[in-house]
C-alpha positions in Angstrom: 198.6 72.3 300.8 201.0 72.2 303.8 204.3 70.2 303.6 205.6 69.0 307.0 209.3 67.8 306.8 209.5 64.9 309.4 212.6 63.8 311.3 213.4 61.4 308.6 214.7 62.7 305.2 212.6 61.5 302.4 209.1 61.4 304.7 207.0 64.2 304.2 203.5 64.7 305.9 201.2 66.3 303.2 198.1 68.1 304.3 196.2 69.1 301.4 193.6 71.8 301.3 190.0 70.3 302.0 187.1 72.2 300.8 184.0 71.1 302.6 180.4 72.3 303.4 177.0 70.4 304.1 177.1 68.6 300.9 180.6 67.1 301.7 184.1 68.0 300.6 186.7 68.1 297.8 190.2 67.4 298.0 193.1 67.6 295.2 194.9 64.3 296.0 197.6 64.7 293.2 198.8 67.6 290.9 201.9 67.1 289.2 203.5 70.7 289.5 202.5 71.2 293.0 204.1 67.7 294.4 207.3 68.2 292.2 207.5 71.4 293.9 207.5 69.8 297.3 210.4 67.4 296.1 208.2 64.4 295.0 209.7 64.1 291.4 209.5 60.3 290.9 206.9 59.2 288.2 204.0 57.0 289.8 203.6 53.8 287.7 200.8 51.9 289.9 197.9 52.9 292.0 196.7 50.5 294.9 193.7 50.4 297.0 193.2 48.0 300.1 190.4 47.6 302.4 191.0 46.3 306.0 189.0 45.7 309.0 189.9 47.2 312.6 193.2 45.7 313.9 194.6 44.5 310.6 198.4 45.4 310.5 200.1 45.4 307.1 204.1 45.8 307.3 206.6 46.6 307.6 207.1 46.2 304.0 209.8 47.1 301.3 211.2 46.1 298.0 214.9 45.2 298.3 216.4 45.6 294.6 213.3 47.8 293.1 212.4 50.0 295.9 208.8 51.9 295.9 208.2 55.1 296.9 204.8 55.6 298.0 202.2 58.3 298.6 199.6 56.9 300.9 196.2 58.2 302.0 193.1 57.1 303.6 189.8 57.5 301.9 187.7 55.9 304.6 188.6 55.5 308.3 191.8 55.9 310.1 195.1 54.1 310.3 198.2 54.6 312.2 200.8 54.9 309.4 204.6 54.1 310.0 207.5 54.8 307.7 210.9 53.0 308.8 214.4 54.2 307.3 216.2 51.2 306.6 218.7 53.1 304.3 222.2 51.7 306.0 223.8 55.0 305.1 221.2 57.4 306.4 221.8 59.2 309.6 218.2 58.2 310.7 218.7 54.4 310.1 216.5 52.3 312.3 214.4 55.7 313.1 210.7 55.5 312.3 207.9 58.1 311.8 204.2 57.6 312.6 201.1 59.7 312.1 197.3 59.0 312.1 195.7 59.3 308.5 192.1 59.6 308.5 189.1 60.4 306.3 188.8 63.7 308.2 191.9 65.1 308.1 192.7 63.7 304.4 196.7 64.0 305.3 199.1 62.0 302.8 202.3 60.4 304.0 205.1 60.3 301.0 207.5 57.5 301.8 210.6 57.7 299.7 212.1 54.7 297.9 214.4 52.5 300.1 212.3 53.1 303.1 209.8 50.3 304.9 206.3 51.1 305.3 203.3 49.7 307.3 199.9 50.5 308.9 197.6 49.4 311.3 193.8 50.2 311.0 192.3 51.7 314.2 188.7 52.4 312.8 186.1 49.8 312.0 187.4 49.7 308.4 189.8 51.6 306.2 190.1 52.3 302.5 193.9 52.9 302.0 195.5 54.0 298.9 199.0 53.6 297.6 200.4 55.7 294.6 203.9 53.8 293.9 207.0 54.9 292.0 207.8 51.3 291.0 205.6 48.1 290.1 205.1 45.5 293.0 207.5 42.6 292.4 206.4 39.8 294.9 209.8 37.9 294.5 211.5 41.4 295.5 209.6 42.1 298.7 211.1 42.2 302.3 209.6 42.8 305.7 210.8 43.7 309.1 209.0 42.6 312.1 206.4 45.1 313.3 207.0 44.7 317.0 210.9 44.5 317.0 211.9 46.1 320.5 214.9 47.5 319.0 212.8 49.7 316.8 210.2 50.1 319.4 207.6 51.6 317.2 204.7 53.3 319.4 201.8 51.2 317.8 198.2 52.0 319.2 197.3 49.6 322.1 195.4 46.7 320.2 196.0 43.0 319.5 196.8 43.2 315.6 195.6 40.7 312.9 198.7 39.8 310.9 199.5 37.8 307.8 201.6 35.0 308.0 204.4 36.7 306.4 204.0 39.7 309.0 203.9 37.4 312.0 207.1 35.4 310.6 209.0 38.8 309.3 212.6 39.0 310.3 213.8 41.2 313.2 215.8 44.4 312.6 218.8 42.8 313.7 218.4 40.0 311.1 217.7 42.8 308.2 220.9 44.4 309.3 222.9 41.0 309.1 221.6 40.7 305.5 223.4 44.0 304.7 226.6 42.8 305.4 226.5 39.6 303.0 
């Protein structure tokens, strides 16, 4: 597999080897020793799988006191996936990285604990997989507004479908203010 370091420390683009022929393909999506050699050493405790339709945007989410690292991928369809650095001491605080994850490329994105994450579906439907380093804790969940101009994420040009929580998420400025308290 190829490991691509992004401009944000703790965000890796992983390009696994895909073997394919007329019958289909095979890809190894996790192998402990290989991923540890790439720096992903936290134990995974929960796997999630979501199915979403075109235009569904989920994010930007994080857990406040029990941060989750996420190894994410797409098995069907395609998404534009985003990691946002929300670690106040980080030199890339407030910076984001985005990449298209597809069933064809089988790429994965490693999003280290302490970062916010979100994605939007750009195909008719997408199956999205999360391998997480911490259990989901709803009362610990935080969110940052997906379209905040201060962050200026270059999302694909579409009219996203949002949950109430994502429509009403705080701005990045409000998030930064919460760090002072």
